[in-house]
C-alpha positions in Angstrom: 0.1 -0.4 -0.2 1.5 3.5 -0.8 1.8 5.9 1.2 -0.4 9.2 0.5 1.5 12.3 0.3 1.1 15.4 2.2 -1.4 17.8 1.3 -0.4 20.4 -0.6 -0.2 24.2 1.3 -1.1 27.4 0.9 -1.2 30.6 2.9 -3.2 34.0 2.4 -0.5 36.8 4.1 -2.9 39.5 4.7 -6.4 39.8 5.8 -6.6 43.6 5.7 -8.3 43.9 2.4 -11.1 41.2 2.3 -13.7 41.8 -0.8 -17.2 41.6 0.9 -19.1 38.4 1.2 -21.6 37.7 -1.4 -23.8 35.1 -1.6 -25.8 34.0 -4.5 -29.5 34.5 -5.2 -31.6 32.1 -4.1 -28.6 30.8 -1.0 -28.1 32.1 2.3 -25.0 31.7 4.3 -25.5 30.6 8.4 -23.1 29.4 11.0 -23.6 26.0 12.5 -26.7 24.9 14.5 -26.7 21.8 17.0 -27.2 18.7 14.6 -25.7 19.8 11.7 -23.2 17.3 11.8 -25.1 15.2 9.7 -25.0 17.6 6.9 -21.4 18.3 7.1 -20.6 14.7 7.2 -22.5 14.8 3.8 -20.5 17.1 2.0 -17.5 15.7 3.3 -18.0 12.6 2.3 -19.3 13.4 -1.1 -17.0 16.1 -1.8 -13.7 15.5 -0.6 -14.1 11.7 0.4 -13.5 10.1 3.5 -16.5 8.1 5.7 -16.6 10.5 8.6 -19.6 9.8 10.6 -21.5 12.1 13.1 -19.5 10.8 16.1 -16.6 11.6 14.3 -17.6 14.8 13.8 -18.3 15.6 17.2 -15.2 14.1 18.7 -12.6 15.8 16.3 -14.8 19.4 15.2 -18.0 20.6 17.4 -17.4 18.4 20.2 -13.8 20.0 20.9 -13.4 23.1 23.8 -11.9 25.1 21.2 -14.9 24.9 18.7 -17.2 27.7 18.5 -20.3 27.9 16.5 -19.5 31.2 14.9 -16.3 29.6 13.2 -18.3 26.9 10.8 -20.3 28.2 8.2 -22.9 26.2 5.9 -24.8 27.8 2.7 -28.3 26.2 2.4 -31.1 27.2 -0.2 -33.1 30.1 0.9 -36.5 29.1 -0.4 -39.0 28.6 2.0 -39.5 24.8 3.2 -35.5 24.2 1.4 -34.0 25.6 4.7 -31.6 23.0 6.1 -30.8 21.4 3.2 -27.3 22.5 2.9 -25.4 22.6 0.0 -22.5 24.0 1.1 -19.5 23.9 4.2 -16.7 25.8 5.6 -14.7 25.6 8.6 -12.3 27.9 10.3 -10.1 26.5 13.1 -8.5 28.2 15.9 -7.0 25.7 17.8 -4.9 26.8 21.2 -1.9 25.0 19.9 -1.4 26.5 16.8 -0.2 29.7 15.7 -1.9 32.5 16.7 -1.5 34.9 14.3 -3.0 32.3 11.4 -6.1 30.7 11.4 -6.8 27.8 9.5 -9.3 27.3 6.5 -11.0 23.8 6.9 -12.8 21.7 4.9 -14.5 23.8 1.8 -17.2 21.7 0.1 -19.9 22.0 -2.1 -22.2 19.9 -3.5 -21.4 19.4 -7.6 -25.2 20.4 -8.3 -24.6 23.7 -6.7 -21.1 24.7 -8.2 -20.7 27.3 -10.3 -22.7 29.8 -7.9 -19.4 30.8 -6.2 -20.6 29.7 -3.1 -17.4 28.2 -2.3 -15.5 31.9 -2.8 -18.9 32.8 -0.1 -18.0 30.5 2.2 -14.4 31.1 2.1 -14.6 34.7 2.6 -16.9 34.3 4.9 -13.9 32.2 7.4 -11.6 34.7 6.4 -13.9 37.6 7.8 -14.2 35.5 11.1 -10.6 35.5 11.2 -10.0 39.2 10.7 -12.4 39.7 13.7 -10.9 37.7 15.9 -7.3 39.5 15.1 -5.8 37.2 13.0 -3.3 38.6 10.6 -3.1 35.4 7.9 -4.9 32.3 7.0 -3.6 29.0 5.9 -4.8 26.3 4.5 -4.2 22.6 3.1 -5.6 21.0 -0.2 -5.4 18.0 -2.5 -4.0 18.1 -5.9 -7.1 17.0 -7.4 -9.6 19.6 -5.7 -8.7 22.0 -8.9 -11.9 23.9 -8.4 -10.6 24.7 -4.9 -7.7 25.8 -5.7 -8.8 28.1 -8.2 -11.0 29.7 -5.8 -8.2 30.1 -3.4 -5.9 31.6 -6.0 -8.3 34.3 -6.7 -8.6 35.1 -3.6 -4.9 35.5 -3.2 -3.8 32.5 -1.4 -0.3 31.4 -2.4 1.5 28.0 -2.6 3.6 27.3 0.4 6.7 24.6 0.0 6.7 22.7 3.1 7.5 19.3 1.5 10.2 17.9 -0.9 7.3 16.7 -3.6 5.6 20.0 -3.5 7.7 21.9 -5.8 7.1 19.6 -8.5 3.4 19.5 -7.6 2.7 23.0 -7.6 4.1 23.1 -11.0 1.5 20.1 -12.2 -1.3 21.8 -10.6 -0.9 25.1 -11.8 0.0 24.1 -15.4 -3.3 22.0 -15.2 -4.9 25.1 -13.8 -3.3 27.3 -17.1 -2.3 29.3 -14.1 1.2 31.5 -14.4 
């Protein structure tokens, strides 16, 4: 069994001049409510991969002492009768053992049938605005080589690749060529 390569890393060095959060018509942005674990798991499992369970989500995220519901964002349809049908998520992690100057953007996911409406951008911006509100100066994230749409979103917001592993230089070159980014 081959070992999975370390995830790619990106950094946004400054949070000073963030554009406003704009959510597409027909959708609304909200933060976590108790019981959202199932929706979070569905999104992450389908869009990123894995076999997360509600119990795991509570153990690793929403049940942690450092978790703040205002740091976990969701997008759902803004139509009557559709509230609660979550279609996207992103989280801002603020672990006490982490760098206190940089927030960590975690688990951006949007169901495929809702992509192309800049919902991922709105979710990441919501996290970044939250970080700025909390006094963070920068943001970091990890991503996978195959997550082209997410990487394009991050690049469009000013994130830049970080080379923290020997494999990153070549992998970032391949990703940028695939995305036709210079």
